[in-house]
N, C-alpha and C positions, 0 to 999 in steps of 0.2 A: 726714651733717649733724650739726653740733654744736648740740644743743638744750639750753636752760636753762629750767627750770620754776620760777616763783616760788611758794613755798608759805608760807602764814602760819598760825601756830597761833593759834586764837581760842577764847574761851569757847563752850561748847556752846550753840547757839541754842535747844535743846530744854529747857534749864534756866534758872533765874532768873539774870539777869545784872545787875551793878550797877557803880557807880563807887566808887572808893576815896575816902572823905571827907577823907583827908590831902592829896590833890593833884588830885582830880577826874579821875583817869585810870581806864581800865578796870581793874577788879579781876581780876587773873589768878592770883595766888598761891593763892587758895582755890577757884578755879573749876574745873569739869571741862573741861579744855582739849583741843581736837581740831583736826584739819586743817580749815581753811576749806573748806566743802563744794564751792564752785565750783572750787577749786584741784585737787580730785580729777579733775575733768573735763579740766583742762589736763594733768595727769599722763597720763591715759589717751590723750589726743590725741598727746602727745609719744611715747608708746610705740608707738602705731599708725604714726606717721611713721617711727620708727626701724625697725620691723619691715618696712615697705614699701621704705624707701630706705637703710637702714643708718645708722650713726653712733653717737652717744653722747648719753645724757640725764643732765643734772646738775640736782639739786635745789638751789635757793638760798633760804635762810631767814634773816631778820633777827629776832632775838628772844632772850629770856633763856635761861639754861642749860636750863631745863625744856622748851624747844622741841625738844630732842634726841629726845624721845619721838615727836613728830610727824614729825621727820625720818626716824626709823627706820621708822615706819609708811609714809611715802611711798616709801622705798627698798624696802620689802617688796612694793610693787606692781610693781617692775621697773626703775626707774632705776639707773644705774651707780654714781653717787657723789653726794656732797652737799657744799655749802659753807654753813657756819653763821657768820653775823656776830653776835657777841655782845659787848656792852660795857655796863657799868653806866650809862655816860653816855647811852645810847640811850633810857632810860626817859622816856616822855612825848613822844617825837618826833612832830611833826606830819607830814602827808603830804608837804610840801615837803622836809623834812629826810630823811624816809624815802627819797624818790626820789633824793636826793643820795647817800646811802649805798649803795643798791642799784645805782645807775648806776656808782658807783666800782668796786663788786665785779664788775659785768657787764663793765666795761672790761678786767678781767684775764682774763676767761673766753673771749673771742673767739667769742661765740655767733653762729651763723647765724640762729637763730630763738629768740626769747624768748616763752614761753607763760605765761599766767596766767589766773586766774579774772576774770570781768568786774567782780566786786566782792567785798569781804570782809563777813562777816556782823556784824562788830563796828563797822566804820566806815561802810561802804556809800557811800563818796564817789565811786567809779567813775572816779577821775582818775589812778591810778597808771600805767596803760599809756601814757597821753598824756604824763605828766611824764617817764617814762623815755625814750620815743621822742624827746622834745624835747632832753633832756640828752645822749642818745647820738647825735643827729643822724641817726636812721633813721626809717623809716616805721612807722606804727601802724595796724593793722587791728583794730578793736575790736568787741566784741559779736558774735563769730562763732557761727553755728549750724552751719556747715560750712566745712571748710578743705581745699583741694586744693593739693598740692605737685607742681610739675613743674620739676625741676632747681632753678634759683634763683628761679623764679617762683611766687608765692603768690596764690591766688584764694580769697576768703572770701565767704560769704553772710552779710551783716551783718543781724542780726535787728532789726526795727523794729516799732512798733505796727501799722503798716499791712501788713506782710509782710516783705520782705527786700530789701537792696541787694547788688549784686555789686561788690566792690572788689578791686583787684589791687595788688601791690607786689612788688618784688624783695628778696631777702634781702641784708643782715640786716634784720630787722623784729621788731616787738613785736606779738603777737596775743593778744587777750583773748577768752575763750570763755564762752558761756552753758551751762546744763545741758541744753540741747537738742542739743548737738553729738554726744554719745555716751553710753554707759553704762559707768561705771568698773568695772574688774575687781576682784574681791575678792582680797586677798593669799592665796596658797597657803601651806601649812605650809613648803614648800621655800623660798618667797620670804621668809617671815618669818625663817627660820634664816639664809638667805644675807645678809639685810639687816644682820645683826649684824657681818658681816665686811667690808661695803663701806666704802670710805674716806670720812671726813667731815672736811673741812678747816675749821679754826677761823680766823676772821679777827677782828681788833679794829679799832677806829677808827684806831689808829696804823698798822696794816698798810695801811690804805686812804688814809692821809695826810689824815685829817679830824680837826679839833680838836674837843674835847668841847663847847665852847661854841657850836658850829655846829649841834648836834643836841639832843635831849632837851628838857626844859622850858625850859632856858636859851635855846635857839635856835628855839623854836616860833613860828610865825607866827600861830597860832590857839590858843585855849585854852577849856576849859569854865569859865565863870564860876561857875555854880551849878547844882544839880540837885536834884530831889526824886523820890520814888517815885511811881509811877503811882497815882492815887487809886482807891479801891475802886469797883467797878462799882455804880452806883445803879439803882434801879428805873426802868423806862421810864415814859413818859407813856401812859396808857390813855385812848383816846377811845371814849366810849359813844355810839352812834348813836341819838339820839332824834328823828331827822328832820333834824338839822343836823350830822350827822357830817362831811359834805364841807366845810362851813364851818369846823368845828373843826380839821380836818386842814390846810386851807390856812392858817389862822391860825397853827397850830403851825409849819408849814414856813416861814412868813414870819418868825416870831419867831426861828427858828434860822438864818435867812438862807439857806435852801435855795432859796427862790423870791423 
């Protein structure tokens, strides 16, 4: 099975994140950038499928030159090769433009299965799997907590607030996963060394037949108009019960529109 895993480099969610005041996009140059956490579970699932059914695993990343570091980290887990889409014109691309670029790249890779995390920690829009499936004309199984492969048939347990749904589709398909699906492996020293020699194909917008004004800030369908830092945490409201504590509490909740 030919499996492609979408991997995004994002600012570490454990550190302070901010937007660039010059164009209101995510500040990446000075951030501690890492692999999007949910994508590590997609990588692990791809490797498990390959180990069980054979095939090849390709990592696909769209990002600046610095994303190479995350690509090598992903390859050290076990995938066979990677494709890196990098172009200055991509800076500031919205989800719609991003899906166009990724779909164009996927169209050259002939994937039987496209795996990705259910969301990215920098955007959290959860729409990329659906957009890609629509552009490619294939099925989308989203939010999987379990995935079973039987030949060309896929069965996923789709995680919901109430439990899970069982959904099926035939390959090719796009499947997004939650962090409940598995436990990602740690790269071994051997894997880290091997990753340095694995092929990474570089693609530009010209290679994909996409014009610069179709992506980036010029082609974005949405934009951040303004932003401000989170205000410092203020002291809470203390209710002293002098016989009317219940009344004070209800009044406060009503003022804050909780009741």
